[in-house]
C-alpha positions in Angstrom: 0.0 -0.1 0.0 1.7 2.8 -0.8 2.0 5.6 1.5 0.5 9.5 1.9 3.1 12.1 1.2 3.4 15.8 2.2 1.9 16.1 -1.5 -0.9 14.2 -0.9 -1.7 16.3 2.4 -1.2 19.5 0.9 -4.0 18.7 -1.8 -6.4 17.3 0.8 -6.0 20.2 2.6 -6.5 22.4 -0.5 -9.8 20.6 -0.9 -10.8 21.0 2.6 -10.7 24.7 2.4 -12.5 24.7 -0.9 -15.4 22.6 0.8 -15.2 25.4 3.6 -15.3 28.2 1.2 -18.2 26.2 -0.4 -20.4 26.3 2.3 -21.2 22.4 2.0 -19.4 20.8 4.8 -21.6 19.6 7.6 -21.4 20.4 10.9 -22.4 17.8 13.4 -25.0 19.9 15.5 -25.4 17.2 18.5 -21.8 17.1 19.5 -21.8 16.4 23.2 -18.1 17.2 23.6 -15.6 19.6 22.4 -13.9 18.3 19.3 -10.1 19.7 18.1 -9.8 20.4 14.6 -6.5 18.1 13.1 -5.7 17.4 9.4 -3.9 14.1 9.8 -3.4 11.5 7.1 -4.7 8.4 7.8 -6.5 5.4 6.3 -9.7 3.7 7.0 -9.5 -0.2 7.1 -12.0 -3.0 6.8 -12.8 -6.7 6.0 -14.7 -7.2 2.6 -16.4 -10.4 1.7 -14.1 -11.9 -0.7 -11.4 -12.4 2.7 -9.5 -9.2 2.0 -9.3 -6.0 3.3 -10.6 -2.6 2.1 -8.4 0.3 2.3 -9.6 3.9 1.5 -7.5 7.0 2.2 -8.8 9.8 4.8 -8.7 13.1 6.4 -9.1 13.2 10.2 -10.6 16.2 10.8 -11.5 16.8 14.2 -11.0 14.3 17.4 -12.6 14.6 20.8 -12.1 12.3 24.0 -14.3 9.5 22.2 -14.8 10.4 19.0 -13.6 11.7 15.2 -14.6 13.3 11.8 -13.1 12.0 8.9 -13.0 13.2 4.9 -12.6 10.2 2.6 -11.1 10.9 -0.2 -13.8 8.5 -2.3 -17.4 8.6 -1.6 -17.8 5.0 -0.6 -20.5 3.5 2.1 -18.4 2.8 5.1 -19.3 -0.4 7.0 -20.6 0.1 10.7 -17.3 -0.8 12.2 -13.9 -0.1 10.8 -10.1 0.6 11.9 -8.6 4.2 11.2 -4.7 3.8 10.7 -2.9 7.3 11.2 -0.1 7.5 9.0 2.2 10.0 11.1 2.0 7.6 13.8 1.0 3.9 12.7 -1.3 3.8 15.4 -4.6 1.9 14.2 -7.6 3.0 16.3 -10.8 0.7 16.4 -14.0 3.4 15.2 -18.0 2.6 14.9 -19.6 4.4 12.4 -22.0 6.8 13.7 -23.2 9.3 10.8 -21.9 9.3 7.0 -23.0 12.4 4.3 -21.4 11.5 1.1 -17.2 11.9 1.9 -17.9 13.1 5.5 -17.9 10.5 8.3 -18.4 10.8 12.1 -16.8 8.1 14.1 -17.2 7.0 17.9 -13.3 5.3 19.0 -12.7 2.8 22.0 -9.6 5.3 22.7 -8.6 8.3 22.1 -5.9 8.4 19.1 -3.0 10.4 20.3 
């Protein structure tokens, strides 16, 4: 699997800026915790029906004590459970999808990624 480099992060940051400027970014109104804005390269990983695994690039946009917000590089339907692999630390975090709107995903996590 190819590593996400600085150029990819720059492109995704530009996409996030464009989304924010266009007013199409969904903000979760039902938050019960304060979230910290982040722009961390990550990969969402889950088992697929053929016995392999599915990998999709993502940016972690914000993190709270028990959850995170992702922006996927492709609009795919996320499964109920998946892992987030943080590219900068190699940490793998088990997550549960709470909501999804296109490429935007809100997830709860069993532990906070550092």
